[in-house]
C-alpha positions in Angstrom: -10.0 -16.0 21.0 -6.5 -14.5 20.7 -5.9 -10.8 20.1 -5.8 -11.2 16.3 -9.1 -13.1 16.2 -10.6 -10.4 18.4 -9.4 -7.7 16.0 -10.8 -9.6 13.0 -14.2 -9.5 14.7 -14.2 -5.7 14.6 -12.4 -4.8 11.4 -10.7 -6.1 8.2 -7.1 -7.2 8.8 -4.6 -6.3 6.1 -1.0 -7.6 6.1 1.7 -5.0 5.2 4.5 -7.3 4.1 6.2 -9.0 1.1 6.7 -12.2 3.0 3.9 -14.3 1.7 4.9 -17.3 3.9 4.2 -15.1 6.9 0.9 -13.9 5.4 -0.3 -17.5 5.2 0.3 -17.9 8.9 -2.0 -15.0 9.9 -4.7 -15.3 7.3 -5.5 -11.6 6.7 -8.2 -10.6 4.2 -6.1 -8.3 2.1 -2.4 -7.5 1.8 -0.3 -4.6 0.7 3.4 -4.4 -0.4 5.9 -1.8 -1.4 9.3 -2.0 -3.0 11.2 -1.8 0.3 9.1 -4.7 1.7 9.9 -6.7 -1.4 13.6 -5.9 -1.1 13.5 -7.1 2.5 11.7 -10.3 1.5 14.1 -11.2 -1.4 17.1 -11.1 0.9 15.7 -14.2 2.7 17.0 -17.5 1.4 13.6 -19.0 0.8 12.8 -16.3 -1.8 16.1 -16.6 -3.7 14.6 -19.1 -6.3 11.7 -16.7 -7.0 14.0 -13.8 -7.5 16.3 -15.9 -9.7 13.4 -17.0 -11.9 12.1 -13.4 -12.4 15.6 -12.2 -13.3 16.2 -15.1 -15.7 12.9 -14.1 -17.5 13.1 -10.3 -17.3 16.6 -9.4 -16.2 17.4 -7.9 -19.6 14.5 -5.5 -19.4 15.0 -2.0 -18.1 15.3 -1.9 -14.3 11.8 -0.3 -13.8 10.1 -3.0 -15.8 12.1 -5.8 -14.1 11.1 -4.4 -10.7 7.4 -4.3 -11.8 7.6 -8.0 -12.9 9.1 -8.8 -9.5 6.3 -6.8 -7.6 3.6 -8.6 -9.7 5.2 -12.0 -9.1 5.1 -11.4 -5.3 1.6 -10.1 -5.6 0.5 -13.2 -7.4 2.0 -15.4 -4.7 0.3 -13.3 -2.0 -3.0 -13.7 -3.7 -2.8 -17.4 -3.3 -3.0 -16.9 0.5 -5.7 -14.3 0.8 -9.3 -14.0 -0.3 -9.2 -10.3 -1.0 -7.0 -7.9 -2.8 -3.3 -7.1 -2.9 -1.9 -3.5 -3.2 1.0 -3.0 -5.5 2.9 0.3 -5.5 3.8 2.5 -8.4 7.5 3.6 -8.4 7.6 6.5 -5.9 9.9 8.4 -8.2 6.9 9.1 -10.4 4.9 10.7 -7.5 4.9 14.2 -9.0 4.1 13.1 -12.6 0.4 12.2 -13.0 0.7 10.9 -16.6 3.7 8.7 -15.7 2.0 7.4 -12.6 -1.1 6.5 -14.6 0.9 4.8 -17.3 2.9 2.7 -14.7 -0.4 1.7 -13.0 -1.8 0.5 -16.3 1.4 -1.5 -16.9 1.0 -3.2 -13.5 -2.6 -4.1 -14.3 -1.6 -5.5 -17.7 1.2 -7.6 -16.0 -1.3 -9.0 -13.5 -3.7 -9.7 -16.4 -1.0 -11.7 -18.2 -0.8 -13.8 -15.0 -4.5 -14.4 -15.0 -5.2 -12.0 -12.2 -8.3 -9.8 -12.7 -8.1 -6.1 -11.9 -10.8 -6.6 -9.2 -8.2 -8.3 -7.0 -5.6 -5.5 -7.3 -5.3 -2.1 -5.8 -2.7 0.2 -7.3 -0.8 2.0 -4.5 0.0 5.6 -5.3 1.6 8.4 -3.2 -1.0 10.9 -2.2 0.7 13.9 -3.8 -1.5 16.2 -5.8 -0.3 14.6 -9.0 -0.8 11.1 -7.6 -4.4 11.9 -6.6 -5.2 13.2 -10.1 -3.8 10.0 -11.6 -5.8 8.0 -9.1 -9.0 9.8 -10.1 -8.4 8.9 -13.8 -7.7 5.3 -12.9 -10.8 5.0 -10.8 -12.8 6.2 -13.8 -11.3 3.4 -15.8 -12.4 0.8 -13.2 -8.9 0.4 -11.7 -9.1 0.7 -7.9 -6.4 2.6 -6.0 -4.9 2.8 -2.5 -3.4 6.2 -1.7 -0.4 6.1 0.6 2.1 8.5 2.2 -0.9 10.4 3.6 -0.1 12.7 6.5 -2.8 15.3 6.5 -6.5 16.0 6.5 -6.2 18.0 3.3 -4.7 15.0 1.4 -7.6 12.8 2.7 -10.2 15.3 1.6 -8.7 15.5 -1.9 -8.5 11.6 -2.1 -12.2 11.5 -1.1 -13.2 14.0 -3.7 -11.2 11.9 -6.3 -13.3 8.8 -5.4 -10.3 6.6 -4.5 -11.1 3.1 -3.1 -8.8 3.3 -0.1 -6.4 5.6 1.8 -3.5 4.6 4.0 -2.9 7.4 6.6 0.5 7.2 8.3 -0.7 7.2 11.9 2.7 6.4 13.4 4.6 9.0 11.3 2.2 11.7 12.3 2.8 10.8 15.9 6.6 10.9 15.3 6.4 14.4 13.7 4.5 15.9 16.7 6.8 14.2 19.2 9.9 15.6 17.4 8.4 19.0 17.0 7.5 19.2 20.7 11.0 18.2 21.8 11.4 18.3 25.6 7.9 19.6 26.1 6.5 16.3 24.9 4.6 14.4 27.6 3.9 10.8 26.6 1.0 10.3 29.0 -0.8 13.3 27.5 -0.5 12.0 24.0 -1.4 8.4 24.3 -4.5 6.5 23.2 -7.2 8.8 21.9 -4.9 11.8 22.4 -2.3 10.4 20.0 -2.0 13.0 17.2 -2.0 10.3 14.6 -5.2 8.8 16.1 -6.8 12.3 16.2 -5.9 12.7 12.5 -7.5 9.4 11.5 -10.6 10.1 13.6 -11.1 13.5 11.8 -10.7 11.8 8.4 -13.1 9.0 9.4 -15.7 11.5 10.5 -15.3 13.6 7.4 -15.7 10.5 5.1 -18.8 9.3 7.0 
């Protein structure tokens, strides 16, 4: 077994990319995207035809709607290569508006439905602001599953759990980065590695709380 196969024997592997050709090579169960990953993907020559097709069909829509069509199109392609679900992100500029976040999420679900993709195969990715969590709670009550991202603290995780969201995505590496920058010259790498990594400690506390 290689390292990836070993990892798959212990946990569910999720690809965090917009490059669905790459996804096919590693065979994860689920996948997640965001607008910046899609932007990176569409700059590759192999994705130029897909971008051109979406723009030909929806380029006259407002920019937000055109972007949602592009996100959904990539999501549909990704779903061809995985057995599970794809996470598609709501525009981050709506992160402090619960009603607008919910409305955009419903639009994404409708766009997927128009492509024949049932809501059971989609997670709506939402920033874990207070407003985002409230929107997620409403969506979960409607049977629309959510993935709360930009999660940096235990308090956010507790609020997400109370809201009954399907999935959270703690930013382990960014938590580590914050602590390292805050410590400055006092930072000792060996003392903050492995189980002592501040990001790992954060996720461990969240995991134990959820259990």
